[in-house]
SEMARNU-831534 format. One record per residue (C-alpha): residue number from 1; residue in one letter; x, y, z. Coordinates in nm, 2 decimals. Layout:
REC   num   residuo       xx       yy       zz
REC   NUM         A        X        Y        Z
...
% end
This chain:
REC   num   residuo       xx       yy       zz
REC     1         X    -3.51     1.56    -1.95
REC     2         X    -3.60     1.83    -2.19
REC     3         X    -3.71     1.81    -2.56
REC     4         X    -3.81     2.03    -2.84
REC     5         X    -4.19     2.02    -2.92
REC     6         X    -4.34     2.17    -3.24
REC     7         X    -4.70     2.13    -3.13
REC     8         X    -4.95     1.90    -2.96
REC     9         X    -5.28     1.78    -3.09
REC    10         X    -5.51     1.69    -2.80
REC    11         X    -5.78     1.48    -2.97
REC    12         X    -5.64     1.31    -3.28
REC    13         X    -5.83     1.04    -3.46
REC    14         X    -5.60     0.93    -3.74
REC    15         X    -5.26     0.86    -3.58
REC    16         X    -5.32     0.52    -3.42
REC    17         X    -5.62     0.35    -3.26
REC    18         X    -5.89     0.54    -3.07
REC    19         X    -5.87     0.90    -2.96
REC    20         X    -5.51     1.01    -2.92
REC    21         X    -5.29     1.30    -2.81
REC    22         X    -5.04     1.36    -3.08
REC    23         X    -4.70     1.51    -2.99
REC    24         X    -4.51     1.66    -3.28
REC    25         X    -4.14     1.66    -3.20
REC    26         X    -3.91     1.91    -3.36
REC    27         X    -3.65     1.81    -3.61
REC    28         X    -3.61     1.60    -3.93
REC    29         X    -3.32     1.51    -4.15
REC    30         X    -3.54     1.41    -4.45
REC    31         X    -3.65     1.66    -4.70
REC    32         X    -3.94     1.47    -4.86
REC    33         X    -4.07     1.62    -5.18
REC    34         X    -4.43     1.62    -5.04
REC    35         X    -4.36     1.72    -4.68
REC    36         X    -4.64     1.94    -4.55
REC    37         X    -4.46     2.04    -4.23
REC    38         X    -4.13     2.21    -4.32
REC    39         X    -4.17     2.41    -4.00
REC    40         X    -4.07     2.09    -3.81
REC    41         X    -3.73     2.05    -3.99
REC    42         X    -3.50     2.26    -3.77
REC    43         X    -3.38     2.09    -3.46
REC    44         X    -3.34     2.40    -3.25
REC    45         X    -3.69     2.54    -3.31
REC    46         X    -4.01     2.47    -3.12
REC    47         X    -4.09     2.49    -2.75
REC    48         X    -3.85     2.34    -2.50
REC    49         X    -4.04     2.12    -2.25
REC    50         X    -3.96     1.88    -1.97
REC    51         X    -4.08     1.52    -2.03
REC    52         X    -4.26     1.52    -1.70
REC    53         X    -4.45     1.84    -1.78
REC    54         X    -4.54     1.71    -2.12
REC    55         X    -4.69     1.39    -1.98
REC    56         X    -4.88     1.58    -1.72
REC    57         X    -5.06     1.75    -2.01
REC    58         X    -5.12     1.42    -2.18
REC    59         X    -5.24     1.25    -1.86
REC    60         X    -5.55     1.48    -1.85
REC    61         X    -5.69     1.30    -2.16
REC    62         X    -5.65     0.95    -2.02
REC    63         X    -6.03     0.91    -1.97
REC    64         X    -6.08     0.96    -2.34
REC    65         X    -5.80     0.71    -2.41
REC    66         X    -5.95     0.45    -2.19
REC    67         X    -6.30     0.48    -2.34
REC    68         X    -6.18     0.47    -2.70
REC    69         X    -5.88     0.24    -2.68
REC    70         X    -5.65     0.54    -2.76
REC    71         X    -5.33     0.68    -2.62
REC    72         X    -5.04     0.90    -2.71
REC    73         X    -4.86     0.92    -3.05
REC    74         X    -4.52     1.07    -3.08
REC    75         X    -4.47     1.21    -3.43
REC    76         X    -4.28     1.49    -3.59
REC    77         X    -4.07     1.59    -3.77
REC    78         X    -3.88     1.27    -3.68
REC    79         X    -3.92     1.17    -3.31
REC    80         X    -3.62     0.94    -3.33
REC    81         X    -3.39     1.24    -3.35
REC    82         X    -3.46     1.32    -2.99
REC    83         X    -3.41     0.96    -2.85
REC    84         X    -3.34     1.04    -2.49
REC    85         X    -3.64     1.26    -2.45
REC    86         X    -3.86     1.02    -2.65
REC    87         X    -3.76     0.73    -2.43
REC    88         X    -3.84     0.92    -2.12
REC    89         X    -4.18     1.01    -2.25
REC    90         X    -4.25     0.65    -2.35
REC    91         X    -4.15     0.53    -2.00
REC    92         X    -4.37     0.78    -1.83
REC    93         X    -4.66     0.69    -2.06
REC    94         X    -4.63     0.32    -1.97
REC    95         X    -4.61     0.41    -1.60
REC    96         X    -4.94     0.59    -1.65
REC    97         X    -5.09     0.29    -1.84
REC    98         X    -5.12     0.49    -2.16
REC    99         X    -5.09     0.31    -2.50
REC   100         X    -4.79     0.44    -2.70
REC   101         X    -4.75     0.48    -3.07
REC   102         X    -4.45     0.60    -3.26
REC   103         X    -4.51     0.77    -3.60
REC   104         X    -4.18     0.76    -3.79
REC   105         X    -3.99     0.72    -4.11
REC   106         X    -3.72     0.54    -3.91
REC   107         X    -3.45     0.80    -3.97
REC   108         X    -3.28     0.82    -3.63
REC   109         X    -2.94     0.74    -3.47
REC   110         X    -2.98     0.36    -3.41
REC   111         X    -2.99     0.17    -3.08
REC   112         X    -3.37     0.14    -3.09
REC   113         X    -3.41    -0.17    -2.87
REC   114         X    -3.51     0.02    -2.55
REC   115         X    -3.73     0.27    -2.73
REC   116         X    -3.92    -0.01    -2.90
REC   117         X    -3.96    -0.20    -2.57
REC   118         X    -4.19     0.08    -2.45
REC   119         X    -4.37     0.12    -2.79
REC   120         X    -4.70    -0.06    -2.85
REC   121         X    -4.74     0.04    -3.21
REC   122         X    -4.52     0.18    -3.49
REC   123         X    -4.68     0.38    -3.77
REC   124         X    -4.41     0.34    -4.04
REC   125         X    -4.39     0.56    -4.34
REC   126         X    -4.24     0.38    -4.64
REC   127         X    -4.11     0.66    -4.86
REC   128         X    -4.02     0.43    -5.15
REC   129         X    -3.93     0.07    -5.19
REC   130         X    -3.65     0.14    -5.44
REC   131         X    -3.32     0.28    -5.30
REC   132         X    -3.26     0.53    -5.58
REC   133         X    -3.61     0.66    -5.57
REC   134         X    -3.59     0.68    -5.19
REC   135         X    -3.30     0.91    -5.23
REC   136         X    -3.49     1.12    -5.49
REC   137         X    -3.80     1.15    -5.27
REC   138         X    -3.62     1.22    -4.93
REC   139         X    -3.28     1.36    -5.02
REC   140         X    -3.12     1.09    -4.80
REC   141         X    -3.02     0.72    -4.84
REC   142         X    -3.25     0.46    -4.70
REC   143         X    -2.99     0.28    -4.49
REC   144         X    -3.10     0.43    -4.16
REC   145         X    -3.46     0.35    -4.24
REC   146         X    -3.38    -0.01    -4.32
REC   147         X    -3.19    -0.05    -3.98
REC   148         X    -3.50     0.08    -3.80
REC   149         X    -3.72    -0.17    -3.98
REC   150         X    -3.48    -0.45    -3.89
REC   151         X    -3.50    -0.34    -3.52
REC   152         X    -3.88    -0.34    -3.54
REC   153         X    -3.87    -0.70    -3.67
REC   154         X    -3.64    -0.81    -3.39
REC   155         X    -3.85    -0.64    -3.13
REC   156         X    -4.17    -0.79    -3.27
REC   157         X    -4.36    -0.46    -3.24
REC   158         X    -4.69    -0.42    -3.41
REC   159         X    -4.69    -0.20    -3.72
REC   160         X    -4.92     0.00    -3.94
REC   161         X    -4.77     0.09    -4.28
REC   162         X    -4.83     0.42    -4.46
REC   163         X    -4.73     0.53    -4.81
REC   164         X    -4.80     0.86    -4.99
REC   165         X    -4.92     0.82    -5.35
REC   166         X    -4.78     1.11    -5.56
REC   167         X    -4.87     1.16    -5.93
REC   168         X    -4.58     1.06    -6.15
REC   169         X    -4.36     0.94    -5.86
REC   170         X    -4.53     0.67    -5.66
REC   171         X    -4.85     0.61    -5.86
REC   172         X    -4.72     0.34    -6.10
REC   173         X    -4.87    -0.01    -6.09
REC   174         X    -4.53    -0.18    -6.09
REC   175         X    -4.43     0.04    -5.80
REC   176         X    -4.74    -0.07    -5.61
REC   177         X    -4.66    -0.43    -5.67
REC   178         X    -4.31    -0.38    -5.54
REC   179         X    -4.45    -0.20    -5.24
REC   180         X    -4.67    -0.50    -5.16
REC   181         X    -4.38    -0.74    -5.20
REC   182         X    -4.18    -0.53    -4.95
REC   183         X    -4.47    -0.52    -4.70
REC   184         X    -4.51    -0.90    -4.72
REC   185         X    -4.15    -0.94    -4.59
REC   186         X    -4.25    -0.76    -4.27
REC   187         X    -4.40    -0.94    -3.97
REC   188         X    -4.65    -0.79    -3.73
REC   189         X    -4.81    -0.56    -3.99
REC   190         X    -5.17    -0.50    -3.89
REC   191         X    -5.28    -0.23    -4.14
REC   192         X    -5.16    -0.07    -4.46
REC   193         X    -5.28     0.27    -4.57
REC   194         X    -5.23     0.46    -4.90
REC   195         X    -5.23     0.84    -4.85
REC   196         X    -5.32     1.05    -5.16
REC   197         X    -5.08     1.34    -5.21
REC   198         X    -5.23     1.68    -5.13
REC   199         X    -5.10     2.04    -5.15
REC   200         X    -5.24     2.17    -4.81
REC   201         X    -4.89     2.26    -4.68
REC   202         X    -4.77     2.45    -4.99
REC   203         X    -4.85     2.79    -4.83
REC   204         X    -4.60     2.71    -4.55
REC   205         X    -4.32     2.70    -4.80
REC   206         X    -4.42     3.04    -4.93
REC   207         X    -4.42     3.19    -4.58
REC   208         X    -4.08     3.04    -4.50
REC   209         X    -3.93     3.14    -4.84
REC   210         X    -3.85     2.78    -4.93
REC   211         X    -3.89     2.65    -5.28
REC   212         X    -4.18     2.39    -5.31
REC   213         X    -4.03     2.11    -5.52
REC   214         X    -4.36     1.97    -5.64
REC   215         X    -4.50     2.31    -5.75
REC   216         X    -4.76     2.25    -6.02
REC   217         X    -4.82     1.88    -5.93
REC   218         X    -5.20     1.84    -5.88
REC   219         X    -5.34     1.65    -5.58
REC   220         X    -5.36     1.28    -5.63
REC   221         X    -5.68     1.17    -5.80
REC   222         X    -5.89     0.98    -5.54
REC   223         X    -6.04     0.74    -5.79
REC   224         X    -5.70     0.65    -5.92
REC   225         X    -5.59     0.60    -5.56
REC   226         X    -5.88     0.37    -5.51
REC   227         X    -5.77     0.16    -5.81
REC   228         X    -5.41     0.14    -5.68
REC   229         X    -5.54     0.05    -5.33
REC   230         X    -5.74    -0.24    -5.49
REC   231         X    -5.42    -0.35    -5.66
REC   232         X    -5.22    -0.33    -5.35
REC   233         X    -5.47    -0.52    -5.14
REC   234         X    -5.49    -0.79    -5.40
REC   235         X    -5.11    -0.82    -5.41
REC   236         X    -5.10    -0.84    -5.03
REC   237         X    -5.32    -1.15    -5.05
REC   238         X    -5.59    -1.32    -4.85
REC   239         X    -5.44    -1.22    -4.52
REC   240         X    -5.57    -0.87    -4.57
REC   241         X    -5.91    -0.72    -4.63
REC   242         X    -6.00    -0.37    -4.74
REC   243         X    -6.17    -0.17    -4.46
REC   244         X    -6.14     0.18    -4.61
REC   245         X    -6.44     0.40    -4.62
REC   246         X    -6.53     0.64    -4.91
REC   247         X    -6.22     0.86    -4.87
REC   248         X    -5.99     0.61    -4.70
REC   249         X    -5.76     0.35    -4.86
REC   250         X    -5.69     0.10    -4.57
REC   251         X    -5.63    -0.27    -4.56
REC   252         X    -5.64    -0.46    -4.23
REC   253         X    -5.49    -0.80    -4.15
REC   254         X    -5.76    -1.07    -4.09
REC   255         X    -5.76    -1.24    -3.76
% end
């Protein structure tokens, strides 16, 4: 089983628990305003690789996974756009006793039951809680994302929620309250993280001759993000506590 790989990060620290190998799969149908990896969009690009060969590379880092409680994270792009290859990699990971995480916006083809049965954790990116604004931010309707969330609920898979805070788009207090209300409808959510918008990927657009849609928008002010994170965590209620450090905005479920 072959898939298209954009890149592999051998020792990631922010894409799930512990030390992780992060596999960035090629291809994405969303065109998020703030995407910092436009080079992952095209399905036919990247390196073609057999699932077994990929997992041989990942297996070399298993001692680090075991010491840190880490594992492998499949990201993108959108990993759900290569479902057969993703499933094979997940199965091989579980055969090796490696913890599996899926980093996704949930924009795949459906039929997620088997994929989720081999997934220990889902890092889910909520683009926007309002359907019209979801379309504005991503260029696509939220229907497929909603179906994936429903599948996660049925599977009972553990989740970490991520949300990018962009000046003038997702930095309103009413929006944050609505985001908290959406998160509270989801079961198995262990962590919630606000990610301040940055411009680190803007140069990629220039090199690829693609117009950067947020040109001129300054990076999200971190103090304002702190205020919004305090509001979000207060709205989430006593089940969550803030565990973020100086430059992190993370809430974790108690117990």
